[in-house]
N, C-alpha and C positions, 0 to 999 in steps of 0.2 A: 503493500500500497503506499509506503514512504518512494520508494522507487518512482509511484504516480503520481504521486504530489510531485516530484521534483522535477519529473517530466514536464507538468504541467504547468509548473512555474516557470520552466526555461522557455516554453512556447509563449506565453504568456508575457514573460519579459522582454522577450523577440517582437512578438508585436508591438509591446508600447514603442519601444524604440525606434521600428518601422514608422508607424503613427508619429510620431514625435519629429522624424526626418521630412516627411512629409506635408504635415503643417506649418514647417520652418520655409520650408520649399523643395516642391518635389522636383526639381531638377539639377541634379548636381553639373557643377563642374569639372572637365574633365581635361586630362593634361597628360606630357608624358610619365610623371611618377607615376599617375593613380590608375591608366588605362587598363593594366593590364590585372592589377588586382580587383577591379570592377567587374572587369568581365569573366575573372576566374570565380567570383562567389556568387554568380547570377544567374539567370535560366536565362533570361529575355533584357537585353540592354538594346536598347531605343537610342544613336548617337546624330543627336541633331548639328548639325553643320549649320555653323553662321558665322557674322562678322558685325563689327559696329556702324559699320557705311553701309550695309545692306541694307536697304529700304523693306524689299520683300521680306527679308528676314527678320525682322524688325515685326512686323505686322503676323507674320505666319509662326512667331512666336508665342504670341499669346495664344491662339487654339493650339499650340503644342502643350503649354503648361494645361490648359482647360483638360485636356485629354489624361495629362499626366497625373492631375490630382480623381478626375473619374475614374479612369482605369487603374487605380492603385493597386500593387499586391504587392505580396513578400517575391523576396526575389524577381521580382522587373524593375527595368531600372530604366527612368529618362533623365538623359542626360544631355550634356552640349559640347559644343567644341568651337572655340574661336580659330577659323582658317589663321588667320594672323598669326595666331600666341605658338598653333599648335599645324605647323605645313605640315610636319612628317605625321602624324595619325591621319588630314587628309591624303596624304600620298598612300599611306597603308591600306585603306579603304576606295581607292581610286575616286575620291570627290572630285569632279573639275567643275562641278555646278552648284550654285549654294542660293538658297537652302537646300539640303537635302538632306536626308534621315537614312543615316546606313540599321539594319537590321542585325542585330546577333543574336542567334540562340545557341543553346548551351555551347557556346564560345567557337562558333562556326560564324562567319558570314554569311549568311542568307539572302539580301535583298538589298538597293538601293531603293530611294524613294524620293525621285529628282523631281522638285520645285513646289510648291504649293498647289494646296486641294483644299475641297471643302471639308468642314471637321467632320460630318456626317463620311466621307469617304475616307478621310486618314482614319478613323473611329475605327470604322469596318477595319481599314489594313489593318492595323495596330492588334487590333484587337484577335485578328486570324494568329496571329506569330504568339499574344499570350494565350490563345486555349490550347497550344499543342501539347501531343503529352509527353514528361519527360524524356 
């Protein structure tokens, strides 16, 4: 019985930490120092490639942020990458256009969504990756 309570306690602590992070900012800033750790510890990672000077990126980021809140689940990360500060990451995922979203599932790059799309269409696409079996 004590082992079950300990396991439940650990799961509750994990969920609380997850929710706390999501309420702070649902989007994690990714750079060369944290990308491998983020990808290895999560089932699904969405990398939103952007730049401070990119008007379409700035407006599309609000849609992405809304969906990060709406689709929040443990081991699913919504992240952003500034292509000017992390060109090496953009090169790693063959990003030629921004905004783009690289989709990483189980540490494998499986798709890249290029350009803006409606919130409903983006939700449909992102949801399909979140619902994949482990």
